[in-house]
C-alpha positions in Angstrom: 0.0 0.0 0.0 2.9 2.4 -0.8 3.9 3.0 2.8 0.7 4.9 3.6 -1.5 4.4 6.6 -4.7 5.7 8.0 -4.3 9.0 9.8 -1.2 10.0 7.8 -0.8 13.6 6.5 -0.3 13.7 2.8 -0.3 16.4 0.1 -1.8 16.3 -3.4 0.8 16.3 -6.2 -1.6 17.1 -9.1 -5.1 18.3 -10.0 -7.1 21.2 -8.8 -6.2 20.4 -5.2 -2.4 20.6 -5.9 -0.4 21.3 -2.8 -3.4 20.8 -0.4 -3.0 18.9 2.8 -5.2 15.9 3.5 -5.6 13.0 6.0 -5.7 9.5 4.7 -9.1 8.1 5.9 -8.9 4.7 4.1 -6.9 2.7 1.7 -7.6 0.3 -1.2 -5.4 -1.6 -3.6 -4.4 1.4 -5.8 -6.3 4.2 -4.2 -6.2 6.2 -1.0 -9.3 8.1 0.2 -8.5 11.5 1.6 -10.4 14.1 3.6 -9.5 17.6 4.8 -12.7 18.2 6.9 -13.5 21.3 4.8 -14.1 20.7 1.1 -13.6 17.0 1.3 -15.6 15.6 4.1 -15.6 12.1 5.6 -18.9 11.3 4.0 -17.4 11.9 0.5 -13.6 11.6 0.6 -11.3 12.4 -2.3 -10.1 9.2 -4.1 -6.5 9.5 -5.4 -4.0 7.1 -6.9 -0.9 6.6 -4.8 1.3 8.2 -7.5 -0.6 11.5 -7.1 0.1 11.7 -3.4 3.1 13.2 -1.6 3.4 11.4 1.7 4.8 12.9 4.9 6.2 11.1 7.9 3.5 12.6 10.1 0.8 10.1 11.4 -1.7 11.7 13.8 -2.3 8.9 16.2 -5.4 10.4 17.8 -7.1 10.6 14.4 -5.8 7.2 13.3 -7.5 5.5 16.3 -10.7 7.4 15.8 -10.8 6.7 12.1 -10.4 2.9 12.7 -13.3 3.1 15.2 -15.2 5.3 12.7 -15.8 7.9 15.5 -14.2 11.1 14.1 -15.7 14.4 13.1 -14.7 16.7 10.2 -13.9 19.4 12.7 -11.3 17.2 14.3 -9.6 16.7 10.9 -9.6 20.4 10.2 -8.1 21.1 13.7 -5.3 18.5 13.3 -4.4 19.6 9.8 -4.3 23.2 10.8 -2.0 22.4 13.8 0.3 20.3 11.5 0.6 23.1 8.9 1.3 25.7 11.6 3.9 23.4 13.2 5.7 22.7 9.9 5.7 26.3 8.7 7.9 27.5 11.6 
């Protein structure tokens, strides 16, 4: 699965959402499903091929556990992504 895991922060490498940060919410054979809690909600995640995703080493463990239990809100995804982007921009 291309070294991706649920709860991992990734960036889009192409398309209209180029450069945008997402959280991996689920994985399939050749696709990852991504959400940002804003335009791409958990109810309708973005489906992207692995080659169109730039992975990071950041896995948000709180979100990972909640995503596995299917007990996470879009607001939590927005909050964690915002915190990650602020942390990495310093």
